[in-house]
N, C-alpha and C positions, 0 to 999 in steps of 0.2 A: 243568229248566232241561237245553240241550243245549249238548253242547262243555265241561263243567264250567264255563261263566261264566254270568255272567248280564246281557243288556242291559239298556241305560239304564228302556226304557220295562215291563221286567218280563215281555217277550215272550223268545221262542227269542234267541238269540243269544250273544255272547262279548262279554268285556269288557276291556279294554284296561287294562294291569296296569301300574301306576306301578312306577317304579323306588323301592328303598329303600334309604336310607344312614344311618350310623353315628346323623347328626341327626333325622332322621326314624322310627329303629325304634322308641322309646316310642309316638308315635302308632299305629305298624301295628301293634305289640304289643296296645295296648288295644282296637284297632278287632276286632280277632282273637276279642276276650274281648265284643265287644258293647259297647265303651265308647268314649265320644268325650271324648279329652283335649285340650286347649290348652295351647302352652309358656307359660310365664309369667315375667317377668324378675322377679328376687329383687330388683333393686334398685330400681326402680321400681313394680312391680306391674303393668307392660302385657304385656296378654292378646295372642299374636301367631299369626297363621296366615298362610301356610307358615312355619314355623320358618327363620330363619336364623341367622347366627353370631355377629350383634351384634344389642343389642335398638335398633330404631330412633329409639324415644326418648332410650334415655341412654346409649348405645353399650355398655354392660355386656355382658358372658359369661357372668353366673352364672343359669341359668335352672333353673325345676324344671315340673312336668307337673299342670296342674289338671284332675279331673276337670268336663266340662261337660254341662249337664242334657241336650243331646240335642235342645232345644227352639228354633225360630228361626221365621224369616218368611223367605219370597221376596224377596229387596230387587231381583231383574233375573232375565229370564229371555231362553231362544229355544227355541223349537220346532225340530230338526233333522227337516228332511225326505228330506236326501242323504247317504246315507252317504260320510263320508268315509276311511273306515276300511273293508276287507273286514268286519272283526272286527265292525264294526257293523251291517251292513246287514240285518240280519235285526230288529233293534231299532225300525227307521224306523215311524212317526215317534218320537221322545223328546226329553224335556227338558231341556237344561242351564242350572242355574241357580247365580247367585250366592245363596245364603243366610248372611242374618245373624244369627246365634246370640245367644241371648238375652243374653250373657255380651257379647256386641261383635265380635268378631272375624267375617269374612265369609269362606267358604270354597267354592269351586264344587263342584257336586255334580250329581249326576242326580236327576230328581224321579221318582218309582215311587208307585205306588198309587191311580191317577188318567188318566182321559183327557189327553192335553198341550193340549187345548184350554181344559180346565177349570184350569190353574193361572193364577195372577193373581199380580200385586205386593202384596204384604201376607199373603198366604194363611200364615196357620198352621202349621208345620210339623213334624216330629219324626224324628230319625234311625233308621235302618233299616239293619242291615247283612246284606251277602249275600257268602258265601266264595267267591271266584270261583278261586283255585287253593287248594294245601294250604299254602301261603305268605301269602295275601295274603285278608282282606275288606275290602272297600270299603263306605264308608256313604254311605246314598244318604237321601232324604230323599220322605217320603211326609205327605200332608196328617193333620195333628194334629186 
């Protein structure tokens, strides 16, 4: 990959790097180790992504992190055919998907490892991690 990054289609290009906060640091630290984790409310057991300051179910603020299987299915997706950011121009076309994890929560991610036209709703996928900077590794998903 050029430029130290990875486009969502798996081709040449850069990735847009998300910001990291203290709230999300455990998620990014796990991704750097090739693990997918989900925040879990210790009060009611609800799993959530992305992390928020209070549990949307019980309003509790006591959380832990649970390791996820990395398995899921495409819940919805779109094929991007026009770059909305210069960092993604070389990745066109690419897929942005909402993946429902086996554990329940859904996350927005890129689908790699297959032509964009072969992605379907319900397609089984698994996490694949790509280091895009020295500090950030992004979880993408590929066909299972």
